[in-house]
C-alpha positions as CSV (number, residue, x, y, z in Angstrom):
1,M,28.8,-6.0,4.0
2,R,25.4,-7.6,3.8
3,Y,24.2,-9.4,0.6
4,C,21.1,-11.1,-0.7
5,I,21.5,-14.5,-2.3
6,I,18.7,-15.3,-4.8
7,P,18.5,-18.9,-6.0
8,K,18.1,-19.6,-9.7
9,T,18.3,-23.3,-10.1
10,L,19.4,-24.6,-6.7
11,S,17.1,-24.7,-3.6
12,V,17.5,-22.3,-0.7
13,Q,18.7,-25.2,1.5
14,S,21.3,-26.3,-1.1
15,I,22.8,-22.8,-1.3
16,Y,22.8,-22.7,2.5
17,E,24.8,-25.9,2.6
18,H,27.4,-24.4,0.2
19,L,27.6,-21.1,2.1
20,V,28.3,-22.7,5.5
21,K,31.4,-24.3,4.0
22,I,33.0,-21.0,3.0
23,S,35.2,-19.4,5.6
24,G,34.4,-15.7,6.0
25,V,30.6,-16.0,5.4
26,R,28.6,-15.3,8.5
27,D,25.2,-14.4,9.8
28,I,23.4,-16.6,7.3
29,V,19.6,-16.1,7.4
30,M,17.2,-18.2,5.2
31,Y,13.8,-16.9,4.2
32,H,12.1,-20.0,2.9
33,K,8.7,-18.5,2.0
34,V,10.2,-16.0,-0.4
35,K,13.1,-18.3,-1.4
36,M,16.2,-16.3,-0.7
37,L,19.1,-15.9,1.9
38,F,21.0,-13.1,3.4
39,V,24.7,-13.2,4.4
40,T,27.5,-10.9,5.7
41,V,30.8,-11.0,3.8
42,D,33.6,-8.5,4.6
43,D,36.3,-9.8,2.3
44,G,36.3,-9.4,-1.5
45,S,37.9,-12.8,-2.2
46,V,35.3,-14.5,0.0
47,L,32.6,-12.7,-1.9
48,E,34.0,-14.1,-5.2
49,Q,33.7,-17.6,-3.7
50,V,30.0,-16.9,-2.9
51,R,29.4,-15.7,-6.5
52,T,30.8,-18.9,-7.9
53,I,28.0,-21.0,-6.3
54,G,26.1,-22.3,-9.2
55,G,22.5,-21.3,-9.7
56,C,22.4,-18.2,-7.5
57,R,22.5,-14.4,-7.9
58,V,24.2,-12.1,-5.4
59,E,23.0,-8.6,-4.7
60,P,24.1,-6.0,-2.1
61,V,21.5,-5.0,0.5
62,K,19.7,-1.7,-0.3
63,A,18.2,0.9,1.9
64,V,14.4,1.2,2.4
65,K,12.8,4.5,3.4
66,T,9.5,6.2,3.8
67,P,9.3,8.9,1.2
68,D,7.0,11.5,2.9
69,S,9.8,13.2,4.8
70,L,10.9,14.8,1.6
71,I,7.7,16.8,1.3
72,P,7.0,19.0,4.2
73,S,3.4,20.2,4.5
74,A,2.5,23.6,3.3
75,V,0.1,23.9,6.3
76,T,1.2,24.7,9.8
77,P,1.0,21.4,11.7
78,P,-2.1,21.4,13.9
79,T,-1.8,20.4,17.6
80,P,-3.4,18.8,19.4
81,K,-6.9,18.7,17.8
82,P,-7.7,17.7,14.3
83,G,-9.4,20.1,11.9
84,V,-7.0,23.0,11.9
85,A,-5.7,22.1,8.4
86,R,-7.6,22.0,5.2
87,F,-10.2,19.3,6.0
88,T,-11.1,17.2,9.0
89,P,-10.9,13.4,8.5
90,Q,-14.7,13.3,8.3
91,E,-14.7,16.0,5.5
92,E,-12.0,14.1,3.7
93,E,-14.1,10.9,3.8
94,E,-17.1,12.8,2.4
95,I,-15.0,14.5,-0.4
96,S,-13.4,11.2,-1.4
97,G,-16.8,9.6,-1.9
98,I,-16.1,6.9,0.6
99,D,-19.2,7.7,2.6
100,I,-21.2,6.8,-0.5
101,L,-19.3,3.6,-0.9
102,K,-20.0,2.7,2.7
103,G,-23.7,3.2,2.2
104,L,-24.0,0.4,-0.3
105,T,-25.0,-2.0,2.5
106,E,-27.0,-1.8,5.7
107,P,-25.5,-1.7,8.1
108,P,-22.9,0.5,6.3
109,L,-19.5,-1.0,5.3
110,S,-16.8,-0.5,8.0
111,G,-14.0,-2.9,7.1
112,E,-15.4,-5.5,9.5
113,G,-13.8,-8.9,8.9
114,V,-10.9,-7.5,6.9
115,T,-7.3,-7.5,8.0
116,V,-4.7,-5.0,6.6
117,A,-0.9,-5.4,7.1
118,V,0.8,-2.0,7.4
119,V,4.5,-2.6,6.6
120,D,6.1,0.6,7.8
121,S,7.8,2.3,10.7
122,G,5.7,0.8,13.4
123,I,2.4,2.0,14.9
124,L,1.6,3.7,18.1
125,E,-1.5,1.5,18.6
126,T,-2.8,3.6,21.6
127,H,-3.2,6.7,19.4
128,E,-6.8,7.9,19.2
129,L,-6.9,7.7,15.4
130,V,-5.6,4.1,15.4
131,N,-8.3,3.3,17.9
132,R,-6.6,0.1,19.2
133,R,-7.4,-1.7,15.9
134,V,-3.9,-3.3,15.9
135,V,-4.3,-7.1,16.4
136,Y,-0.7,-8.2,15.9
137,S,2.7,-6.5,16.0
138,E,6.2,-7.6,15.1
139,T,9.4,-5.7,14.6
140,F,12.0,-6.7,12.0
141,V,14.3,-3.9,13.1
142,G,17.2,-4.4,15.6
143,G,16.3,-3.4,19.1
144,V,15.6,-4.7,22.6
145,A,14.1,-8.2,22.2
146,D,10.5,-8.5,23.4
147,D,10.3,-4.9,24.4
148,R,6.9,-3.7,23.1
149,I,8.2,-0.2,22.6
150,T,10.2,-1.5,19.6
151,F,6.9,-2.2,17.9
152,N,5.8,1.4,18.3
153,D,6.5,4.3,15.9
154,G,9.3,6.7,16.7
155,S,10.0,7.7,13.1
156,K,8.0,10.9,13.2
157,G,4.8,8.9,13.2
158,H,4.9,7.7,9.6
159,G,3.4,4.2,10.2
160,T,1.0,5.6,12.8
161,G,-0.2,8.2,10.3
162,V,-0.7,5.6,7.6
163,A,-2.6,3.2,9.9
164,G,-4.7,6.0,11.3
165,I,-6.0,6.9,7.8
166,I,-7.0,3.3,7.2
167,V,-8.8,3.0,10.5
168,Q,-10.6,6.4,10.2
169,L,-12.0,5.4,6.8
170,A,-12.6,1.7,7.7
171,P,-13.1,1.8,11.5
172,D,-13.7,-1.9,12.1
173,V,-10.6,-3.1,10.1
174,N,-8.0,-5.2,11.8
175,I,-4.4,-3.9,11.5
176,V,-1.3,-6.0,11.5
177,N,1.7,-3.9,12.4
178,M,5.0,-4.9,10.7
179,K,7.8,-2.6,11.6
180,V,10.6,-2.5,9.0
181,V,11.9,1.1,9.3
182,S,13.7,2.1,12.5
183,D,12.9,5.1,14.7
184,S,15.8,6.9,13.0
185,G,14.1,6.4,9.6
186,S,16.5,3.8,8.3
187,G,15.7,0.3,7.0
188,T,17.0,-2.3,4.6
189,N,15.4,-4.5,2.0
190,E,16.3,-7.5,4.2
191,Q,14.1,-6.2,6.9
192,L,11.3,-5.6,4.4
193,I,11.8,-9.1,2.9
194,A,11.7,-10.6,6.4
195,A,8.4,-9.0,7.1
196,I,7.0,-10.2,3.7
197,N,8.3,-13.7,4.5
198,K,6.4,-13.6,7.8
199,I,3.2,-12.4,6.1
200,V,3.4,-15.2,3.5
201,K,3.9,-17.7,6.3
202,M,0.8,-16.4,8.0
203,I,-1.2,-16.8,4.8
204,D,0.1,-20.3,4.2
205,E,-0.6,-21.4,7.7
206,D,-4.1,-19.8,7.7
207,S,-3.2,-17.7,10.7
208,E,-6.0,-15.6,12.3
209,Y,-3.7,-12.6,11.6
210,A,-3.1,-13.3,7.9
211,P,-3.8,-10.1,6.1
212,D,-6.2,-9.6,3.2
213,I,-4.4,-6.5,1.9
214,V,-0.9,-5.2,2.4
215,N,-0.1,-1.5,2.5
216,M,3.5,-0.4,1.8
217,S,4.0,3.4,1.9
218,L,7.8,2.9,1.4
219,A,10.3,2.4,-1.3
220,V,13.7,0.7,-1.9
221,E,16.2,3.4,-2.7
222,N,17.1,3.6,-6.4
223,D,15.6,0.2,-7.1
224,I,13.9,-0.2,-10.5
225,D,14.6,-3.9,-10.8
226,K,11.3,-5.7,-11.2
227,N,13.3,-9.0,-10.8
228,G,15.2,-7.9,-7.7
229,P,15.0,-9.2,-4.1
230,V,12.0,-7.1,-2.9
231,A,10.1,-7.6,-6.2
232,I,10.6,-11.4,-5.9
233,A,9.3,-11.4,-2.3
234,V,6.3,-9.2,-3.1
235,K,5.4,-11.5,-6.0
236,Q,4.9,-14.3,-3.4
237,L,2.1,-12.2,-1.9
238,L,0.6,-11.5,-5.4
239,Y,0.8,-15.2,-6.3
240,R,-1.4,-15.9,-3.2
241,G,-4.0,-13.4,-4.4
242,I,-3.1,-10.7,-1.8
243,P,-3.4,-7.1,-3.1
244,V,-0.3,-5.0,-2.4
245,V,-0.9,-1.2,-2.4
246,A,2.3,0.9,-2.5
247,A,3.3,4.6,-2.6
248,A,4.5,5.7,-6.0
249,G,7.0,8.0,-4.3
250,N,7.7,11.7,-3.9
251,Y,10.4,12.1,-6.5
252,G,8.3,13.8,-9.3
253,P,7.6,15.5,-11.5
254,D,10.3,13.8,-13.5
255,D,9.5,10.6,-15.4
256,N,11.0,7.3,-14.3
257,T,11.0,8.1,-10.6
258,I,8.8,5.2,-9.4
259,T,10.7,2.5,-7.6
260,V,10.1,-1.0,-6.1
261,P,7.7,-2.1,-4.7
262,A,5.3,0.2,-6.5
263,L,7.0,-0.6,-9.9
264,V,6.2,-4.4,-9.6
265,D,3.6,-5.7,-12.0
266,Y,0.1,-6.0,-10.3
267,V,1.2,-4.0,-7.3
268,V,-1.2,-1.0,-7.1
269,A,1.1,2.0,-7.4
270,V,-0.6,5.1,-5.9
271,G,0.2,8.7,-6.8
272,S,-1.0,11.9,-5.1
273,C,-3.4,14.6,-6.3
274,N,-4.4,18.0,-5.0
275,I,-7.8,18.3,-3.3
276,D,-8.5,21.7,-4.8
277,T,-7.5,21.2,-8.5
278,L,-7.7,17.4,-8.7
279,R,-4.4,17.7,-10.6
280,V,-1.5,15.3,-9.9
281,S,0.8,16.7,-7.2
282,Y,4.1,18.1,-8.5
283,F,6.0,15.8,-6.2
284,S,4.2,12.6,-7.1
285,S,6.5,10.2,-8.9
286,R,5.9,9.5,-12.5
287,G,6.5,6.3,-14.3
288,N,8.1,5.5,-17.6
289,P,5.8,6.9,-20.3
290,N,6.5,3.8,-22.4
291,G,6.8,1.5,-19.4
292,V,5.2,-2.0,-19.3
293,P,3.3,-2.0,-17.1
294,L,2.5,1.7,-17.1
295,K,2.7,3.2,-13.6
296,P,1.2,4.6,-11.4
297,D,-2.1,2.8,-11.4
298,C,-4.3,5.4,-9.7
299,C,-4.2,8.5,-7.6
300,Q,-5.9,9.8,-4.4
301,F,-5.6,12.9,-2.2
302,G,-2.0,13.3,-0.8
303,E,-1.6,16.9,0.0
304,D,-2.1,18.5,3.5
305,I,-3.7,15.3,4.9
306,I,-4.4,15.3,8.7
307,V,-2.5,12.3,10.1
308,A,-1.7,10.9,13.5
309,D,1.4,12.2,15.2
310,T,3.3,10.2,17.8
311,S,4.1,13.0,20.2
312,S,1.0,12.0,22.1
313,N,-2.0,9.7,21.8
314,F,-4.1,12.7,20.6
315,A,-1.6,14.7,18.5
316,V,-2.1,15.2,14.8
317,R,-0.3,17.1,12.0
318,A,-0.9,18.0,8.4
319,S,1.4,16.2,6.0
320,S,1.8,15.6,2.3
321,G,3.1,12.7,0.2
322,T,2.1,9.6,-1.7
323,S,2.5,7.8,1.6
324,Y,-0.8,9.2,2.7
325,A,-2.6,8.8,-0.6
326,T,-1.8,5.1,-0.5
327,P,-3.8,4.2,2.7
328,I,-6.8,6.0,1.3
329,V,-6.7,3.6,-1.6
330,T,-6.1,0.7,0.8
331,A,-9.1,1.8,2.9
332,I,-11.3,1.8,-0.2
333,F,-10.1,-1.7,-1.1
334,T,-10.8,-2.7,2.5
335,L,-14.4,-1.6,2.1
336,W,-14.7,-3.4,-1.3
337,K,-13.3,-6.6,0.3
338,Q,-16.0,-6.5,2.9
339,L,-18.6,-5.8,0.2
340,F,-17.4,-8.7,-1.8
341,N,-17.6,-10.9,1.4
342,V,-21.2,-9.7,1.9
343,V,-22.1,-10.5,-1.7
344,S,-20.4,-13.9,-1.5
345,T,-22.4,-14.8,1.6
346,E,-25.6,-13.7,-0.1
347,L,-24.8,-15.8,-3.2
348,Q,-24.6,-18.9,-0.9
349,G,-28.3,-18.4,-0.2
350,V,-29.5,-18.3,-3.8
351,E,-31.2,-21.4,-5.3
352,D,-28.1,-22.2,-7.4
353,P,-25.0,-20.3,-6.4
354,T,-22.9,-22.0,-9.0
355,E,-24.7,-19.9,-11.6
356,Y,-22.9,-16.8,-10.4
357,T,-19.2,-15.7,-10.3
358,T,-18.0,-15.1,-6.8
359,P,-16.5,-11.6,-6.4
360,E,-12.8,-11.5,-5.8
361,L,-10.5,-8.6,-4.8
362,T,-7.3,-10.1,-6.4
363,P,-4.3,-8.2,-7.7
364,E,-5.2,-9.2,-11.3
365,N,-8.9,-8.2,-10.9
366,I,-7.9,-4.8,-9.4
367,I,-5.5,-3.9,-12.2
368,D,-7.2,-5.6,-15.2
369,N,-10.9,-4.9,-14.3
370,I,-11.6,-2.6,-11.4
371,L,-9.4,0.5,-11.7
372,D,-10.3,1.3,-15.3
373,H,-14.0,1.4,-14.3
374,A,-13.6,3.1,-10.9
375,C,-11.3,6.0,-11.7
376,G,-11.8,9.4,-13.4
377,K,-9.6,12.3,-14.5
378,P,-10.0,16.1,-14.8
379,E,-11.4,17.3,-18.1
380,G,-8.7,17.7,-20.7
381,S,-6.6,14.9,-19.4
382,V,-5.6,11.9,-21.5
383,M,-8.5,9.5,-20.9
384,V,-6.4,6.4,-21.2
385,K,-4.0,5.2,-18.5
386,D,-0.9,7.5,-18.3
387,N,2.3,7.8,-16.3
388,S,1.1,10.5,-13.9
389,Y,-2.5,9.7,-13.1
390,G,-2.5,6.1,-14.0
391,Y,-6.2,5.3,-14.6
392,G,-7.1,8.4,-12.7
393,I,-8.4,9.4,-9.2
394,L,-10.0,6.4,-7.5
395,L,-13.8,7.0,-7.1
396,G,-13.4,10.1,-9.3
397,S,-17.0,10.7,-10.1
398,L,-18.1,10.3,-6.5
399,I,-15.5,12.9,-5.6
400,V,-17.0,15.4,-7.9
401,E,-20.5,14.8,-6.5
402,S,-19.2,15.1,-3.0
403,L,-17.3,18.4,-3.8
404,R,-20.6,19.9,-4.9
405,K,-22.2,19.1,-1.6
406,T,-19.3,19.9,0.8
407,I,-20.1,22.9,2.9
408,G,-17.8,25.8,2.3
409,Y,-16.1,24.3,-0.7
410,S,-15.9,26.5,-3.7
411,S,-14.2,25.8,-7.1
412,S,-14.7,27.2,-10.5
413,N,-16.1,25.0,-13.2
414,I,-16.5,22.0,-10.9
415,D,-18.9,20.4,-13.3
416,D,-16.3,20.3,-15.9
417,M,-13.4,19.1,-13.8
418,L,-14.0,15.4,-14.2
419,T,-15.5,13.4,-17.0
420,S,-18.3,11.0,-16.0
421,I,-17.1,7.5,-16.0
422,M,-20.6,5.9,-15.9
423,P,-24.1,7.3,-16.2
424,V,-25.0,5.9,-12.8
425,M,-21.9,5.6,-10.5
426,M,-23.7,3.3,-8.1
427,M,-24.4,0.8,-10.9
428,G,-20.8,1.2,-11.9
429,M,-19.7,0.3,-8.5
430,M,-21.9,-2.8,-8.4
431,I,-21.2,-4.0,-12.0
432,G,-18.0,-2.5,-13.4
433,V,-16.0,-2.4,-10.1
434,M,-16.9,-6.0,-9.3
435,G,-15.8,-7.2,-12.7
436,Q,-19.4,-8.1,-13.7
437,M,-19.3,-10.7,-10.9
438,M,-23.0,-11.0,-10.9
439,Q,-23.3,-12.1,-14.4
440,R,-24.6,-15.7,-14.9
441,K,-22.0,-18.1,-16.0
């Protein structure tokens, strides 16, 4: 059986030197960047020897899976052209308010200069919706070495669907494809940790492929340990200022159904809402109502979303799940990251740039400053953060305005569905969302 060894007081190297001396311990792998090891031990007495190594914690390897397969779409999957389901990608962009966000600059925001790591089941990078925006691929799943097909997505197109949403909303984004779930839909937390270890290494080495944002539309099965192996690894990304956006899961409507990585402090946990009612989807996982921190953090549309299908380079299907709400949030953060880059560049041209605070899209700024200003909820909801909406629907007020304008869309009492979060949303975007970055020091 495979186990994770988490150092407490000893170094990774020190524990490795102990392990190699124990007969019956094999396949030792060290992940220096996230400070842990993995080993195979088949004998109980040998495992007890491993547990006696001072200054370490031993945990069995757990399964990782993409949650969307639990929620089949209520819409007949469209083939091969998009637009047969509820809304086309273009209409979804308009309804979500993202087109207004893009228009904050000229030329419009497009994700240019921003890199997103999609840690998932792989990506069919030749798919029309992915538009060849994949700049780097690596698989952490067993397969034929150096065979590029192992980087692709044979797991019903989950990773391709996620990547396609990001690219459609931020068409000039760069995508890093980290495959941690096999084509059969299985994965382990070791594979996920190996991918995180590689991402951290890219960041530390200032690689041209180092991501600015990480999307994880997956979960570790039955893992609510915020101090467990995956949580420890994810925190290495957070410590480096990299936002991690994770699916809350499709195990609702019961409370306490959010797992790692979404459960980790300062990871942005994303729930799903319905595009008609703007209510939280019945399947969207709920957090602990008394949890610290309270989860999820926000919601976005996650029902009957048109996503890329890997049956061909042009096939699409309608699917539901927090897996697909998550990349919409990631795409919004991608556009914000580009906007912050633009503003930072402009600040360099002012007479005294040290007078101003440079905008940052960090995990702390997102959770502590941005989401509270940028989200809204339906009228009658609890206006503070709760365990189903979080802070609410990201870009909520823009969504209401967009719904009023969407051709063919009808809904009763649309004016009362969301409360206004700011008198002028555009100013809210530029002031509240940026954490008052333009204030003089």
